[in-house]
C-alpha positions as CSV (number, residue, x, y, z in Angstrom):
1,M,11.5,37.6,24.1
2,F,9.3,39.3,26.7
3,D,8.8,37.7,30.1
4,T,5.1,37.6,30.5
5,R,5.4,37.5,34.2
6,R,6.4,41.1,34.1
7,H,5.8,42.5,30.7
8,V,2.7,44.5,30.0
9,D,1.8,46.1,26.8
10,E,2.6,49.9,27.1
11,D,-0.8,51.0,26.0
12,V,-2.5,48.6,28.5
13,L,-0.2,49.9,31.2
14,A,-0.9,53.6,30.4
15,Q,-4.6,53.0,30.8
16,G,-4.1,51.2,34.1
17,Q,-5.5,52.6,37.3
18,P,-3.6,52.9,40.5
19,R,-4.6,50.7,43.5
20,Q,-3.3,49.9,46.9
21,L,-3.4,46.8,49.1
22,I,-5.6,47.1,52.2
23,A,-5.5,43.5,53.1
24,P,-2.6,42.3,55.3
25,I,-1.5,40.0,52.5
26,A,-3.1,39.0,49.2
27,A,-2.4,36.1,46.8
28,V,-1.3,37.0,43.3
29,L,-2.8,34.3,41.2
30,K,-2.1,32.8,37.8
31,R,-5.7,33.2,36.7
32,P,-8.8,35.0,38.2
33,E,-10.0,32.0,40.0
34,V,-9.9,31.2,43.8
35,D,-8.5,27.7,43.4
36,T,-5.7,28.6,40.9
37,M,-2.0,28.6,41.6
38,Q,-0.5,31.4,43.7
39,L,2.4,33.0,41.9
40,T,3.4,35.4,44.6
41,Q,1.9,37.7,47.3
42,A,1.4,41.4,47.8
43,L,1.6,43.1,51.1
44,M,-0.4,45.7,52.9
45,G,0.3,49.3,51.6
46,E,1.9,48.0,48.4
47,R,0.8,49.8,45.3
48,V,-0.3,48.1,42.0
49,T,-1.5,49.1,38.7
50,M,-4.9,47.7,37.9
51,L,-4.8,46.5,34.3
52,E,-8.3,45.0,34.1
53,D,-11.4,45.1,36.5
54,L,-13.0,41.6,36.3
55,G,-15.4,42.2,39.1
56,A,-14.3,39.8,41.9
57,F,-10.8,39.8,40.6
58,A,-8.4,42.4,39.1
59,Q,-5.5,41.9,36.8
60,V,-2.6,43.9,38.3
61,Q,1.0,44.7,37.9
62,L,2.9,45.1,41.3
63,T,4.8,48.3,41.5
64,R,7.7,46.8,43.6
65,D,8.8,44.2,41.2
66,S,6.5,44.5,38.1
67,Y,5.1,41.1,38.6
68,V,1.7,40.5,36.8
69,G,-1.2,38.4,38.1
70,Y,-4.7,38.4,39.5
71,I,-5.7,39.7,43.0
72,E,-9.2,39.6,44.6
73,S,-10.7,43.0,44.2
74,A,-11.7,43.2,47.9
75,A,-8.0,43.4,48.8
76,L,-7.5,46.6,46.8
77,T,-8.5,50.3,47.2
78,A,-8.6,53.3,45.0
79,D,-8.0,55.5,48.0
80,I,-4.3,55.8,47.9
81,V,-2.5,56.6,51.3
82,E,1.1,57.7,51.2
83,T,3.0,55.2,53.4
84,T,5.6,56.4,55.8
85,H,6.8,53.3,57.7
86,R,7.4,49.6,56.9
87,V,6.9,46.6,59.4
88,C,10.6,45.7,60.2
89,V,9.9,42.4,62.2
90,P,8.7,39.2,60.8
91,S,5.1,39.8,61.9
92,T,3.2,42.3,64.1
93,F,-0.5,43.2,64.9
94,I,-2.7,46.1,64.3
95,Y,-4.7,46.8,67.5
96,P,-8.0,48.8,67.7
97,Q,-6.6,50.7,70.6
98,A,-3.1,51.6,71.9
99,N,-3.3,48.8,74.4
100,L,-1.5,45.4,74.0
101,K,-4.4,43.8,76.0
102,T,-7.0,44.6,73.3
103,R,-7.7,41.9,70.7
104,P,-5.7,42.7,67.5
105,V,-7.9,43.1,64.4
106,Q,-5.2,42.2,61.9
107,F,-1.7,40.8,61.6
108,V,0.8,42.4,59.2
109,G,4.1,40.9,58.0
110,M,7.6,42.2,57.3
111,N,7.8,44.9,54.6
112,A,4.0,45.8,54.7
113,E,3.7,49.6,54.6
114,V,1.6,51.8,56.7
115,S,1.1,55.6,57.2
116,V,1.8,56.7,60.7
117,I,0.1,59.9,61.8
118,G,1.0,60.1,65.5
119,T,2.0,58.2,68.7
120,D,0.2,57.0,71.7
121,G,2.6,55.8,74.3
122,K,4.6,52.9,72.8
123,F,2.2,52.7,69.9
124,A,2.1,54.3,66.4
125,G,-1.4,55.5,65.3
126,L,-2.3,54.7,61.6
127,A,-4.0,57.0,59.1
128,T,-6.2,54.0,58.2
129,G,-7.2,53.3,61.8
130,G,-5.6,51.2,64.5
131,F,-2.3,51.0,66.3
132,I,0.9,49.1,65.8
133,F,3.7,48.7,68.5
134,A,6.0,51.5,67.3
135,D,9.3,49.5,67.7
136,H,7.9,47.1,65.1
137,L,8.0,49.8,62.6
138,A,10.9,51.6,60.8
139,A,10.7,54.7,58.6
140,K,10.7,53.7,54.9
141,T,14.1,55.5,54.5
142,V,15.7,53.3,57.2
143,H,16.9,50.0,56.0
144,E,18.4,46.9,57.6
145,K,22.2,46.4,57.2
146,D,22.5,42.6,56.7
147,F,20.0,40.8,54.5
148,V,21.3,37.3,55.8
149,D,20.3,38.4,59.3
150,V,16.9,39.4,58.0
151,A,16.5,36.0,56.2
152,A,17.5,34.1,59.3
153,Q,14.5,35.5,61.1
154,F,12.3,33.2,58.9
155,L,14.0,30.1,60.1
156,H,11.4,27.2,60.6
157,T,8.8,29.2,58.5
158,P,6.6,26.8,56.7
159,Y,7.4,26.4,53.0
160,Y,4.6,27.9,50.9
161,W,4.7,28.2,47.1
162,G,4.6,31.9,46.2
163,G,4.7,32.9,49.9
164,K,6.3,36.0,51.3
165,S,5.7,36.2,55.0
166,V,6.5,34.5,58.2
167,H,3.2,32.5,57.8
168,G,4.7,30.7,54.7
169,I,7.6,31.5,52.3
170,D,9.3,30.1,49.3
171,C,13.0,30.1,48.3
172,S,13.0,33.2,46.1
173,G,10.4,35.0,48.3
174,L,13.0,34.6,51.2
175,V,15.6,36.3,49.1
176,Q,13.3,39.1,47.9
177,V,11.9,39.8,51.3
178,A,15.3,39.9,53.0
179,L,16.8,42.2,50.2
180,H,13.8,44.5,50.2
181,A,14.2,45.1,54.0
182,C,17.7,46.3,53.2
183,G,16.6,48.6,50.5
184,I,17.7,46.4,47.7
185,T,15.3,45.7,44.7
186,A,15.1,42.2,43.6
187,P,13.0,40.4,41.1
188,R,10.5,37.7,42.4
189,D,11.5,34.3,40.9
190,S,14.7,32.4,41.2
191,D,15.4,32.4,37.5
192,M,15.0,36.2,37.5
193,Q,17.2,36.5,40.5
194,E,19.9,34.4,38.9
195,K,19.8,36.5,35.8
196,E,19.6,39.9,37.4
197,L,21.3,39.9,40.9
198,G,24.9,40.1,41.6
199,T,28.1,39.0,39.8
200,L,28.8,35.4,38.7
201,I,31.7,33.9,40.6
202,N,33.6,30.8,39.6
203,D,35.5,30.1,42.8
204,H,33.0,27.8,44.6
205,Q,35.6,26.7,47.1
206,H,35.7,30.1,48.9
207,L,32.1,31.1,49.3
208,R,31.2,34.1,51.5
209,R,28.3,35.1,53.7
210,G,25.5,36.5,51.4
211,D,26.5,34.6,48.2
212,L,23.4,33.2,46.4
213,V,23.5,29.6,45.2
214,F,21.1,28.7,42.4
215,W,19.8,25.5,41.0
216,A,17.2,25.2,38.3
217,G,14.1,26.5,40.1
218,H,15.8,27.0,43.5
219,V,18.0,29.5,45.4
220,G,19.6,29.6,48.8
221,I,21.7,32.1,50.8
222,M,25.1,31.4,52.3
223,Q,25.4,32.2,55.9
224,D,29.2,31.6,55.8
225,A,31.5,29.5,53.6
226,N,29.6,26.3,54.3
227,Q,26.1,26.9,55.7
228,L,23.1,27.4,53.4
229,L,19.9,29.1,54.5
230,H,16.9,28.3,52.2
231,A,13.3,27.8,52.1
232,N,12.7,24.4,50.5
233,G,10.2,21.7,49.7
234,H,12.4,18.8,51.1
235,W,12.1,20.0,54.6
236,M,8.9,22.0,53.9
237,K,10.3,25.0,55.9
238,T,13.2,27.4,56.0
239,V,16.3,25.6,57.3
240,S,20.0,26.2,57.8
241,E,22.0,23.2,56.7
242,P,25.5,22.4,55.2
243,L,25.7,23.4,51.5
244,A,27.3,20.0,50.8
245,D,24.2,18.2,52.1
246,A,21.9,20.2,49.9
247,I,24.1,19.6,46.8
248,A,24.3,15.9,47.6
249,R,20.5,15.6,48.0
250,T,19.6,17.5,44.8
251,P,19.4,15.6,41.6
252,T,20.2,18.7,39.4
253,P,23.5,20.6,39.6
254,V,24.2,24.1,40.9
255,T,23.7,26.4,38.0
256,A,25.2,29.6,39.4
257,V,26.7,31.3,42.4
258,K,26.2,35.1,42.6
259,R,27.8,37.6,44.7
260,L,25.9,40.8,45.5
261,S,28.9,42.9,46.5
262,N,32.5,42.6,47.6
């Protein structure tokens, strides 16, 4: 059975048109309506395939994780720019000039992609206009080493269903964002991650840093043998707490523990 969150008929996909995100962040919605549920988010520079142009909205498939949903058309452009760098900090700004005292025109979050065409002092100049503090960028070929460290940068971030930024993030978004920063492709939702990521382990008494703990509809990241890092609706933010506390509080059992590597 196909997963409709990612499956698109081959004929429809073949007729799709390339688009790129120009908004700092865009909601990917369940239906082409402003007040419908957000499924996930797309980030600046991200490429999508437009499956259907609905005027104010477009049905798209995200290139990074193949997720399907609806995005407001104003967030997209047909003028594709080859990106060279990604944002490597939780959030930064695009300035109109290479001057930190100027008023930023946009914020951009981790894993947003931009095209750098030059430098001006400590700032990187963008092909699309504006400047970003150069130390907040990394070449797309340069990846972080420890996805747990990346995820920990989102401590205290508000919980936000479908969110993928420091302004709001959910449990599987936290996992996906952290792994992406390390060059590891991950599906979007926790059930997909449970199915596709890592190797199932049965020894729950000797957990390691980076192990993923799954419940029905939830996932967290082990920081060590005892401490769980996760974005959750109980605290309505990303927290680090003892795994035993999370298990005791949750009415449903742990469904799996997956290990990404040895």
